[in-house]
N, C-alpha and C positions, 0 to 999 in steps of 0.2 A: 870682728865684726865686717871689714871690708872684704876679707875673704868667701862669707857666706854670701854677701850682697853681691859678688863678681860672679859667683856659681850660680847663684839665682838667674842672676842677668844672661848667663850663658845658656841655661835651661829653658827660660820662658823670658825672654829679653821684653823691658819696659814693665814687668809687671811689680817688681819691688823696688820701691824708692828710699834711696839711701838718703837718710837725713843726718842734720848735725854736722860737727866739724870733723875733719879727718885728722888725730891728732898725730899720725906718725908722720905726714908729709907738712904738716901746720898749715893746711889748708882747710879753706869752707866748702862743701857740697852744695851750698845755696843755688848756685847756677845750674849744677846737674838735676837738684830737686826740684827747681822750677820749671828746666825742660820736661823732665820726665811727668809732671803731673800735668804740664799742659798736653804732653802726648796723650796720656790717660783720658783727658776731658775730651779732648777733640777727635778720638778715633772712633771708628765705624762700630755700631752694635755688632756683636757676635752673630754668626750665623745660626738660626735655629737649629735644632737635632731633635732626633726623636725622644731622647730623655726628657728634655726639657718641656717639650710639648704634651708629653705624658703626665708630669707634675703639673703642670698649668690645667690641664682638664681635670686632674684630681683635686686639685685646690677649686677650680670651680665647682665639681661636681658637690663637694663638701658645702661649699657657700650655698649653694641651690637648696641642699638639703634641708640646712639650717634654715633659710628664708622660707620654705615651705612648712615647716615645722611651726614656726612662729605666724603665720599667715593662718595654719589649720587653727591654731589657739584663738587667734583673733575672730575667725570665721565662727566658732564654736563657744566664744565669751568665756573660755576657761584661762587661766594665768599660765604663762609661758615660761618655762624654765630656760633661762639663758645658755646657748651652749650645747642644747640637746635637741 
């Protein structure tokens, strides 16, 4: 487990949190766990990118279509089918 954690930490520092005890060294990872979780909670949000913006636009467009469909049913007095 420690080998996998170290390799992940080398590739993307701070993104994998090692929890539990390290039996090999008979030490506890609690201090490292607390520090890693604190870093994750306090780090700045990642910069937006084109892929994320496109996904957010798609989700918003889907929600708008659902809302328009529901409002059309209200306006016409017919029963709306959820999710359509």
